[in-house]
C-alpha positions, 0 to 999 in steps of 0.5 A: 368483680362485683355482683349487685343484688339490688331491688330495681322496683318494689311492685315490679318484683312482685311478679318476678316469679309470676309471668315475669316476661313483661317486666323490663329489667333496669340498670342501676340509676335508670330511673325512667326504666324503673318507673315504667316497669313499676307502672306496668305491674300496678294493674296486675297487683291490683287484680290480685295474685292469690297463689302468693297471698295477694288479695284483690285490691281493686275493688278494695272492700273495707268493713269499718273505719272510725274517722271521728274527730274530737268534735265529730263522730263519723263511722264509715262501714262496708265501703268499696274503693275502686280505681287503684289499678289506675294509680300512676307511679311517680317515684320509686327508690330503694335506700339499701344502706338504710333498708328503706323503700320510698314510693310516690304514687298519684291516685284517683278513686271512688269510694262508695259506702255507708256513714253514721255521723253526728257533731261538727264538720268544718263549721257545720253542726251536722248529723246523718246516716246513709250512703256516702260517695267520695270522688278523689282526684289526683291524690299524691301519696308518699309511703316510706317502708322500713325493711328487714330480712327474716329466715324461713326454712333456710331461705331469706325473705323480706319483711316490712317491719314499719311504714309511714305515709303522707298525702296531698290533694292535687285537684278538687275532690267531691264528697256527698252524704245522703240523708243528712239531718234525717232527710229534711231537705230544708235543713240539709240544703245549706249543709249540702251547699257547704259540703259541695264546695269543700270536698278537699277540706272535708277529706283533710279534716276527717279523711286521713283514717280512710286513706290510712286504712287503704294504704294499710291494706295495700302494704299488708298484701305486699308484705304477704307476698314478700313472706311467700317469695324468697328474697333471691327471687326478688332481686335483679343481678345487674353485674355478673359475679366473678371469681378472682382468677377470672381476669376476663370476667373481672375486666368485663364487669368493671367496664360495665360498672364504670358507666353506673358509677359515673351516672351515680347510684343514689339508692346506695348514696353514690353521687354521679362521678361524671362530672366530678366537681372539686371546689378547691385544689392546692397544686402549689410546689416549692417554687410555685403558688397554684390554687385551682377552684371551681373545677369540673372534670368530665369524661370519666364515663368513657374510661376503659378498664385495662386490667383488674386483679384481686389478690384474695390471699393478700386482700388487695385490689388492683385496677388499671384504667385508661381515661381521657378527660376534660377539666375546666376551672379557675386558677390563681398562679404566681412563681416558677412553672417549669423554667418560666417565671409566671403569674396569672389569674383566670380560666384553666382548660386541660385536655388529658388524653389517654392517661393510664391510671393504676390504683392499688387498694388494700382491703380489710373486712368490717361486720355490720348486722352480722354480715361482712363488708369490704373496707378500703383500708388504704390505697395508692396510685400512679399514672402515665400520660400516653399521648400529648395533653393540652393545658391553657391558662387564660389571662396570663400576666393579667392579659399582657400580650407582650409578656404572655406570648412566650409563656403561652408557646412553652405551655402549649408545647409542654402540656404533659410536662406541666401536668407531671409537675403540678397536676398530681394533686388534681389527679389525686383529688379526682381519684379520691372522689372515685375511691370514696364512691367505691368505699360507699359501695363496699359498705353498702353491699355485703362481701358475699354478694361481691365475690365468688370465692 
């Protein structure tokens, strides 16, 4: 039914056409796999991929950075950064609807260069010119990338059009300025003692321009790679593309998608559907007040795709699933259920077995940024219970055993009938959550990536 052209990881994709056999392709939502794959690629990217315009990043050589502040002139020149190949990937995400990528890395490194400084650093009046040594330990760096697509020679390429970063020092760092105060040991001793105890404070005061230039160099190399490798070589097909007439393929890819939707697709704004949580459902009928709250529905990940049809001419999508689910929540009830006068307030437990649910959706098309997307214009549903289900209302008649005994036996013997009488609002509420998730998916992925006809 669908094909997801989806970025599983930023850095791992940089080698999709460069010895990609060591890259593990990950399913949507498998954050552990994504992070592990990205981690494996960092050393390769740090070593450089010259055929795709990627320069060596470890060591990284920067000619000049002006790290001055209002009270201090500080110029750092001809400095070398080592250790980027050992960065640890903490988080990597792609927000497809917003065209954003998010990275969080934990890096330790060494800086060796030359400084020229005069003014006030922290509380110190200071000056000097000579070698600088910085040991950075566990700096957590967050990067947000704004992505766009550009066309060259008929192919589409990614482009990083803007970026932002922040950082936090997780452990103590060391900063050493040689030849402070023209090498006078007497004058420099007090300053060196303060600097030795204040590495992080110095980096926070004057180190941000250096970290910015390091991040800039890395991003420029990633962008250079993106400009040399077409977009279709940087994406992973996680679900096969099917023709509308290929019923076997439609059923197979839908079955595969059920697990992904159940787990959630956070990068395109889809929350997990197993469990589904419903705050409140009014299941009342003319003869019965029945309010359900704090409902938790589990088991949707195990639904079976029975039949999938897509009518291209009439723009309709028909999905038939077989599901068994467990529902737990709280009920408040008073009136007549089946033929029973009844009331109660307490825990509700429902086990639904082999319910066949049919959903028919009418599709329209919308255009965003020059691309066409599907839109669920309207939908309807029907269901049939294939096996006996069970319904339990705890604390009927406020726990009065004499009054509740007969009612409990009738309810036990008539689970399906009770669901048919009062369960429709609950089933519709569950399906609404599912349809909303599919709608979010359709609004995030262009039609051309979802249909082979």
